[in-house]
C-alpha positions as CSV (number, residue, x, y, z in Angstrom):
1,X,-23.0,38.5,-44.9
2,X,-26.1,36.8,-45.9
3,X,-29.0,38.3,-44.0
4,X,-31.2,35.3,-44.3
5,X,-28.5,33.1,-42.7
6,X,-28.3,35.3,-39.6
7,X,-32.1,35.8,-39.4
8,X,-32.9,32.1,-39.6
9,X,-30.1,31.1,-37.2
10,X,-31.3,33.7,-34.7
11,X,-34.9,32.4,-34.9
12,X,-33.7,28.8,-34.4
13,X,-31.6,29.7,-31.4
14,X,-33.9,32.2,-29.8
15,X,-34.2,31.7,-26.1
16,X,-31.7,28.8,-26.2
17,X,-28.3,30.3,-26.5
18,X,-28.1,31.6,-22.9
19,X,-29.1,28.3,-21.3
20,X,-26.9,26.2,-23.7
21,X,-23.9,28.2,-22.7
22,X,-24.4,27.0,-19.1
23,X,-25.1,23.4,-20.1
24,X,-22.8,20.5,-19.3
25,X,-20.1,19.4,-21.7
26,X,-20.4,15.9,-23.3
27,X,-19.2,13.2,-21.0
28,X,-18.3,10.7,-23.8
29,X,-17.6,10.6,-27.5
30,X,-19.6,7.7,-28.9
31,X,-18.2,7.5,-32.5
32,X,-14.6,8.1,-33.6
33,X,-12.6,6.1,-36.2
34,X,-9.1,4.8,-36.0
35,X,-6.9,3.9,-39.0
36,X,-3.5,2.4,-39.4
37,X,-1.0,3.4,-42.0
38,X,-2.3,0.8,-44.3
39,X,-5.9,1.9,-43.9
40,X,-4.9,5.6,-44.4
41,X,-3.2,4.7,-47.6
42,X,-6.1,2.7,-48.8
43,X,-8.6,5.4,-48.0
44,X,-6.4,7.9,-49.8
45,X,-6.4,5.8,-52.9
46,X,-10.2,5.5,-52.7
47,X,-10.6,9.2,-52.4
48,X,-8.2,9.9,-55.3
49,X,-10.7,8.4,-57.6
50,X,-12.9,11.5,-57.1
51,X,-11.8,14.0,-59.7
52,X,-12.4,16.9,-57.2
53,X,-10.1,15.4,-54.6
54,X,-7.0,17.5,-54.1
55,X,-5.5,16.8,-50.7
56,X,-2.2,15.5,-49.3
57,X,-1.8,11.9,-48.3
58,X,-3.8,10.9,-45.3
59,X,-2.1,10.2,-42.0
60,X,-3.0,7.3,-39.6
61,X,-5.2,8.0,-36.6
62,X,-3.7,6.8,-33.4
63,X,-4.8,6.6,-29.7
64,X,-2.7,9.7,-29.1
65,X,-4.7,11.6,-31.7
66,X,-8.0,10.6,-30.1
67,X,-6.7,11.4,-26.6
68,X,-5.6,14.9,-27.8
69,X,-9.0,15.5,-29.3
70,X,-10.8,14.4,-26.2
71,X,-8.5,16.6,-24.0
72,X,-9.2,19.6,-26.2
73,X,-13.0,19.0,-25.8
74,X,-12.8,18.2,-22.1
75,X,-14.2,14.6,-22.6
76,X,-13.0,11.6,-20.6
77,X,-13.7,8.6,-22.8
78,X,-14.5,7.5,-26.4
79,X,-15.6,4.6,-28.5
80,X,-13.0,4.0,-31.2
81,X,-13.9,2.1,-34.4
82,X,-11.8,-0.1,-36.7
83,X,-11.4,0.7,-40.4
84,X,-11.0,-3.0,-41.2
85,X,-14.2,-3.0,-43.3
86,X,-12.4,-0.8,-45.9
87,X,-10.3,-3.8,-47.0
88,X,-13.4,-5.7,-47.9
89,X,-15.1,-3.1,-50.0
90,X,-16.3,-4.9,-53.1
91,X,-15.1,-2.1,-55.3
92,X,-11.5,-3.0,-54.4
93,X,-11.2,-6.7,-54.3
94,X,-7.8,-6.6,-52.5
95,X,-5.4,-9.5,-52.2
96,X,-4.9,-11.2,-48.8
97,X,-8.1,-9.6,-47.7
98,X,-8.6,-11.5,-44.5
99,X,-5.0,-10.9,-43.3
100,X,-5.5,-7.2,-43.9
101,X,-8.8,-7.1,-42.0
102,X,-7.2,-9.0,-39.1
103,X,-4.2,-6.7,-39.0
104,X,-6.5,-3.6,-38.9
105,X,-8.5,-5.0,-36.0
106,X,-5.3,-5.9,-34.2
107,X,-4.3,-2.3,-34.6
108,X,-7.4,-1.1,-32.8
109,X,-6.8,-3.6,-30.0
110,X,-3.2,-2.3,-29.6
111,X,-4.4,1.4,-29.6
112,X,-7.1,0.7,-27.1
113,X,-4.4,-0.7,-24.8
114,X,-2.7,2.7,-24.7
115,X,-5.5,4.0,-22.5
116,X,-8.0,1.2,-21.7
117,X,-9.7,3.4,-19.1
118,X,-10.6,6.0,-21.8
119,X,-10.8,4.1,-25.1
120,X,-13.3,1.4,-26.0
121,X,-12.2,-0.5,-29.1
122,X,-14.7,-1.8,-31.7
123,X,-13.7,-4.2,-34.6
124,X,-15.2,-4.2,-38.0
125,X,-15.9,-6.6,-40.9
126,X,-17.9,-6.8,-44.1
127,X,-20.8,-8.9,-43.0
128,X,-20.9,-10.7,-46.3
129,X,-17.3,-11.8,-46.1
130,X,-16.8,-15.6,-45.8
131,X,-14.7,-15.0,-42.7
132,X,-17.0,-12.6,-41.0
133,X,-18.2,-14.9,-38.2
134,X,-14.6,-16.2,-37.5
135,X,-13.3,-12.7,-37.3
136,X,-16.1,-11.5,-35.0
137,X,-15.4,-14.4,-32.6
138,X,-11.6,-13.6,-32.7
139,X,-12.3,-10.0,-31.9
140,X,-14.6,-10.8,-29.0
141,X,-12.7,-13.7,-27.5
142,X,-9.0,-13.1,-28.3
143,X,-8.6,-9.4,-28.9
144,X,-10.8,-8.2,-26.1
145,X,-12.6,-5.7,-28.3
146,X,-16.0,-4.7,-27.0
147,X,-18.3,-4.7,-30.1
148,X,-18.6,-4.7,-33.9
149,X,-19.0,-2.0,-36.5
150,X,-20.9,-2.7,-39.7
151,X,-21.0,-0.3,-42.6
152,X,-23.8,-1.3,-45.1
153,X,-22.8,1.4,-47.5
154,X,-19.1,0.6,-47.9
155,X,-19.9,-3.1,-47.8
156,X,-22.4,-2.6,-50.6
157,X,-25.2,-4.3,-48.7
158,X,-28.6,-4.5,-50.4
159,X,-31.3,-4.9,-47.8
160,X,-33.7,-5.7,-50.6
161,X,-31.8,-8.9,-51.5
162,X,-33.3,-12.0,-49.9
163,X,-29.9,-13.8,-50.0
164,X,-28.1,-10.9,-48.3
165,X,-30.9,-10.6,-45.7
166,X,-30.5,-14.3,-44.9
167,X,-26.8,-13.8,-44.4
168,X,-27.3,-10.8,-42.1
169,X,-29.9,-12.8,-40.1
170,X,-27.4,-15.6,-39.4
171,X,-24.8,-13.0,-38.4
172,X,-27.1,-11.2,-36.1
173,X,-28.3,-14.5,-34.5
174,X,-24.6,-15.2,-33.9
175,X,-24.1,-11.7,-32.3
176,X,-27.2,-12.3,-30.1
177,X,-25.6,-15.5,-28.8
178,X,-22.3,-13.7,-28.1
179,X,-24.1,-10.6,-26.8
180,X,-21.6,-8.6,-28.8
181,X,-22.9,-5.1,-29.3
182,X,-23.1,-3.5,-32.7
183,X,-22.5,0.0,-34.1
184,X,-24.4,0.0,-37.4
185,X,-24.2,2.3,-40.4
186,X,-27.6,1.3,-42.0
187,X,-27.6,3.6,-45.0
188,X,-27.0,1.6,-48.2
189,X,-26.0,2.7,-51.7
190,X,-29.6,2.3,-52.9
191,X,-30.7,5.7,-54.2
192,X,-34.2,5.1,-52.8
193,X,-32.9,4.1,-49.4
194,X,-35.5,4.6,-46.6
195,X,-38.4,2.9,-45.0
196,X,-38.5,-0.2,-47.2
197,X,-34.9,-1.1,-46.4
198,X,-35.3,-0.5,-42.7
199,X,-38.6,-2.4,-42.5
200,X,-37.0,-5.5,-44.1
201,X,-34.0,-5.1,-41.8
202,X,-36.1,-4.9,-38.7
203,X,-38.5,-7.7,-39.6
204,X,-36.0,-10.2,-41.1
205,X,-32.7,-9.4,-39.3
206,X,-33.2,-7.6,-36.0
207,X,-35.9,-10.1,-35.1
208,X,-33.1,-12.6,-34.7
209,X,-31.4,-10.5,-32.1
210,X,-34.1,-9.2,-29.8
211,X,-31.9,-8.5,-26.8
212,X,-28.7,-7.3,-28.6
213,X,-27.5,-3.7,-27.9
214,X,-27.3,-1.8,-31.1
215,X,-26.1,1.8,-31.9
216,X,-27.4,3.2,-35.2
217,X,-24.8,5.5,-36.5
218,X,-25.5,8.9,-38.1
219,X,-29.2,8.7,-37.1
220,X,-29.7,6.0,-39.8
221,X,-28.1,8.2,-42.5
222,X,-24.5,9.0,-43.5
223,X,-24.2,12.6,-42.4
224,X,-26.5,15.6,-42.4
225,X,-30.2,14.8,-42.3
226,X,-32.0,14.4,-45.6
227,X,-35.3,12.9,-46.7
228,X,-33.9,9.4,-47.1
229,X,-32.5,9.5,-43.5
230,X,-35.9,10.8,-42.2
231,X,-37.7,7.9,-44.0
232,X,-35.4,5.4,-42.3
233,X,-35.9,7.0,-38.9
234,X,-39.7,7.1,-39.3
235,X,-39.6,3.3,-39.8
236,X,-37.5,2.8,-36.6
237,X,-39.9,5.0,-34.6
238,X,-43.0,3.1,-36.0
239,X,-41.3,-0.2,-35.0
240,X,-40.9,1.1,-31.4
241,X,-44.6,2.2,-31.4
242,X,-46.0,-1.1,-32.7
243,X,-43.7,-3.3,-30.5
244,X,-41.5,-4.8,-33.2
245,X,-38.4,-3.2,-31.5
246,X,-37.6,-2.7,-27.9
247,X,-36.5,0.9,-27.4
248,X,-34.1,0.1,-24.6
249,X,-32.0,-2.0,-27.0
250,X,-31.4,0.6,-29.7
251,X,-29.6,4.0,-29.5
252,X,-29.0,6.5,-32.3
253,X,-25.8,8.6,-32.5
254,X,-25.5,12.1,-34.0
255,X,-22.1,11.6,-35.7
256,X,-22.0,14.1,-38.6
257,X,-25.7,14.8,-38.4
258,X,-26.1,18.4,-37.0
259,X,-24.4,20.5,-39.6
260,X,-24.7,24.3,-39.3
261,X,-25.6,26.4,-42.4
262,X,-22.8,28.6,-43.6
263,X,-22.8,32.2,-44.7
264,X,-21.4,31.3,-48.2
265,X,-24.5,29.1,-49.0
266,X,-27.4,30.4,-51.0
267,X,-30.6,31.4,-49.3
268,X,-32.2,28.2,-50.6
269,X,-29.4,26.0,-49.3
270,X,-29.5,27.7,-45.9
271,X,-33.2,27.3,-45.6
272,X,-33.0,23.6,-46.6
273,X,-30.3,23.0,-44.0
274,X,-32.4,24.6,-41.2
275,X,-35.5,22.7,-42.3
276,X,-33.5,19.5,-42.1
277,X,-32.5,20.4,-38.5
278,X,-36.1,21.1,-37.7
279,X,-37.2,17.7,-39.0
280,X,-34.3,16.0,-37.1
281,X,-35.5,17.7,-33.9
282,X,-39.0,16.3,-34.5
283,X,-37.7,12.7,-34.8
284,X,-35.3,13.2,-31.9
285,X,-38.2,14.2,-29.6
286,X,-40.2,11.1,-30.8
287,X,-37.5,8.9,-29.2
288,X,-36.8,8.3,-25.6
289,X,-34.1,10.9,-24.6
290,X,-31.9,7.9,-23.4
291,X,-31.8,6.7,-27.0
292,X,-29.8,9.6,-28.4
293,X,-26.0,9.7,-28.1
294,X,-23.5,12.5,-28.6
295,X,-21.1,11.6,-31.3
296,X,-19.0,13.4,-33.8
297,X,-17.1,11.2,-36.3
298,X,-14.5,13.5,-37.8
299,X,-13.2,14.9,-41.0
300,X,-9.6,15.3,-42.0
301,X,-8.1,18.7,-42.0
302,X,-6.2,20.1,-45.0
303,X,-3.0,18.5,-43.8
304,X,-4.3,14.9,-44.0
305,X,-4.7,14.4,-40.2
306,X,-7.8,14.6,-38.1
307,X,-9.2,17.9,-36.9
308,X,-8.9,17.9,-33.1
309,X,-11.4,20.8,-33.0
310,X,-14.2,18.8,-34.6
311,X,-15.7,17.5,-31.4
312,X,-15.9,21.1,-30.0
313,X,-17.5,22.3,-33.2
314,X,-20.1,19.5,-33.0
315,X,-20.8,20.3,-29.4
316,X,-21.4,23.9,-30.3
317,X,-23.7,23.0,-33.3
318,X,-25.8,20.7,-31.1
319,X,-26.1,23.2,-28.3
320,X,-26.9,26.1,-30.6
321,X,-29.0,24.5,-33.4
322,X,-31.1,21.9,-31.7
323,X,-33.9,23.6,-29.7
324,X,-33.4,21.6,-26.6
325,X,-33.6,22.9,-23.1
326,X,-30.7,22.5,-20.7
327,X,-32.1,19.3,-19.1
328,X,-32.5,17.7,-22.5
329,X,-29.0,18.7,-23.5
330,X,-27.6,17.3,-20.3
331,X,-29.2,13.9,-21.1
332,X,-27.9,13.9,-24.6
333,X,-24.4,14.7,-23.4
334,X,-24.3,11.8,-20.9
335,X,-22.2,8.7,-21.5
336,X,-24.9,6.1,-22.0
337,X,-23.8,3.5,-24.5
338,X,-23.6,-0.1,-23.3
339,X,-20.2,-0.3,-24.9
340,X,-18.9,2.0,-22.3
341,X,-20.0,-0.2,-19.4
């Protein structure tokens, strides 16, 4: 075993492991994804383009899968997100795009109906699609879904494009009128993503939705916590400090963010991972505790289905690796999203 791994991990968890073991369990899971058979097939085709991909076909994710994972983790309720945005990825240019998007959002509505007391369904679209506003209104008023998911990376949003910023501003003004909450994956494909992108987004787009409830997915990144994600978070925190944003309207989820170093990594990789967790903790403590949400997202297991243990693993990583006291952990584990009201 790598001695540095154990030494660094012990230093990070010193004085915390005993209290964490007694802390409360998460009350809600704020970020899980559903997918129909069609979405599973599409995602599999996308992943096959990676030369290193060598896995069996992906299975759909159903309400029963989510409920099994929640029961395994001792959690009562979850926000479940549509994969409809995948059908609008500009890389794919699929035929009958809007009908596929509608069908996927319909799927989420049907799955939510399996356990409406435990599952809160969220639709999704590509915000640049011609039908985006129509589909948002359909989801809110006809399907009974509770909010919208936007993924800037998969939708290939360029926050430095004035025309795309204008389109997003119109969409967020529409959401403000509807009071339709948003779960937002802000990370773009720009290799220099960070403070510039988030500043433009705050000043030009979020200014059109001053009272809208927004959940920033993955702590403004896409998993883990690297320098680009930290630059983005620094801009959000500065906007709270100077009054451009109202803290009570924005929350940040930890889906895929707290990743433990592993014993098979090099000393340098382990050190970098722990330094990232230290920087994440700094940003976390700069926020109001009520702004941070427990969330997992999940990875597929080697059989093409979701890993029902992933929520438990995430709970353990957060409890063990973030140097939070028991009271701080208890707040983090509460069900606090407006989407669960």
